[in-house]
N, C-alpha and C positions, 0 to 999 in steps of 0.2 A: 447809627449805631446805638447809642444810648441817649435817646433825648433827654434833656435836663438831668444828665448825671452831674451831680455836684461834687467836685474835687476841689481841694485846695492846696496850694503851691507856696513855698517861700518866696519865689521869684518868677517874673514873668516868663524868663526863659525855660525854667522847669515845666511850666505849663504849656508853652509853645512845644516842647520837645515830646510831652505826654500826647498832645493833640496831633503831633505829627507822626507818632509812632502809631496812633490808633487809625489814621487813614488807610492803611492796606486791609483793614478788617472789611469784610463784605458788608454792605448796606451802611458804611459810615461815609457821610458826603462832606464833613467839615466840621469845625469846632469854633467855639466863640470863648474868647477870655475876657473876663469881667472884673474889673478892679472894685472893691467894696470898701467904702470908708464907713465911718460912724453914721453920716448921714447923707450919704452920696453913693451912686454906683456909675460906673462909666465904661461902655465897651471899649477895651483897649485894642483888640485884635479880632478880626473874624476871616476864617479862612474855610472857604468852600466852592464847589463849583458853582459857576454864575447861574445855572438851571435850578438850582437848590437855594434859593433866596430864603432868609428867615425873618420872624418877626420876634423881637425879645422885649419881654415886658417883666415888670418887678411889682408884685403886690404890696400893700401897706404893711406886711409882716417880713418882708425881706425875701420872698420866695420868688426865685427867677423862673421865668418860663420861656423856653425857645421852642417855637413851632414853626412848621413851614409857612411862609408868607402867603397870604390870600391872593388868588389871581387877580390880576387887574382887569377890569371890565370896560368897554368903551361904551359911553352912553351917547 
């Protein structure tokens, strides 16, 4: 759906509700809930189809990036 759409919610439950309501939209395969603190971030919840694994990163400016995970390659 909206890769890297940044929304803010008062509670984890509100964020989960928004993500769950977004799932029926065509092209939305899941969502990630990230808790941000002053000097930390933590993935609280990740919901999506197993075939749509994601890679989550945060740069030094505090900008999160959620992208499709790279394919594993056997060597």
